[in-house]
Wavefront OBJ file of the C-alpha trace (Angstrom):
o trace
v 74.245 68.469 117.614
v 70.483 68.891 117.963
v 67.572 69.278 115.556
v 66.739 72.950 115.027
v 63.008 72.143 114.970
v 62.459 69.712 117.865
v 65.768 69.789 119.768
v 66.371 66.003 119.651
v 69.907 64.684 119.286
v 70.885 64.127 115.654
v 72.444 60.953 114.327
v 75.734 61.442 112.460
v 74.138 61.180 109.021
v 71.375 63.624 109.996
v 73.938 66.201 111.081
v 75.721 65.958 107.693
v 72.627 66.524 105.511
v 72.995 69.631 103.317
v 70.687 71.671 101.130
v 71.684 71.100 97.480
v 71.238 74.743 96.498
v 72.764 76.626 99.431
v 75.170 73.886 100.594
v 74.189 74.771 104.177
v 73.672 72.073 106.778
v 69.988 71.404 107.451
v 70.457 70.297 111.091
v 67.117 68.465 111.194
v 66.193 64.976 112.345
v 64.562 62.689 109.785
v 61.062 63.250 111.137
v 61.319 67.047 111.034
v 63.018 66.875 107.639
v 60.106 64.846 106.253
v 57.572 67.344 107.614
v 59.600 70.219 106.214
v 59.739 68.649 102.761
v 55.989 67.979 102.871
v 55.352 71.644 103.697
v 57.681 72.882 100.944
v 56.257 70.613 98.273
v 52.605 70.960 99.245
v 52.371 67.598 101.026
v 52.790 65.766 97.715
v 53.662 62.386 99.199
v 55.169 60.980 96.002
v 57.473 63.951 95.562
v 58.546 63.928 99.202
v 59.265 60.200 99.038
v 61.279 60.744 95.850
v 63.371 63.418 97.546
v 64.040 61.149 100.504
v 65.032 58.268 98.235
v 67.420 60.534 96.311
v 69.545 61.309 99.371
v 73.019 60.249 98.388
v 76.513 60.182 99.840
v 78.575 62.879 98.148
v 82.167 63.061 99.297
v 81.312 61.966 102.835
v 78.477 64.470 103.195
v 74.825 63.628 102.809
v 73.087 65.880 100.316
v 69.499 65.994 99.200
v 69.270 65.557 95.443
v 67.413 68.234 93.526
v 64.100 67.271 91.956
v 62.818 68.162 88.498
l 1 2 3 4 5 6 7 8 9 10 11 12 13 14 15 16 17 18 19 20 21 22 23 24 25 26 27 28 29 30 31 32 33 34 35 36 37 38 39 40 41 42 43 44 45 46 47 48 49 50 51 52 53 54 55 56 57 58 59 60 61 62 63 64 65 66 67 68
């Protein structure tokens, strides 16, 4: 599987990352995911870092934890 943003090959854990709200696979490499989160959250570095640290293993599928 490849990243939908930059077309690089995804690692297994990158290909299993899901959006917590829609439950859809994100299909993004870590670098593109970080840039995407920065764009969504207004480049608030602390918030983006918090989101990345809250990635957890949920039933064998990586999900991004929702923030407050």
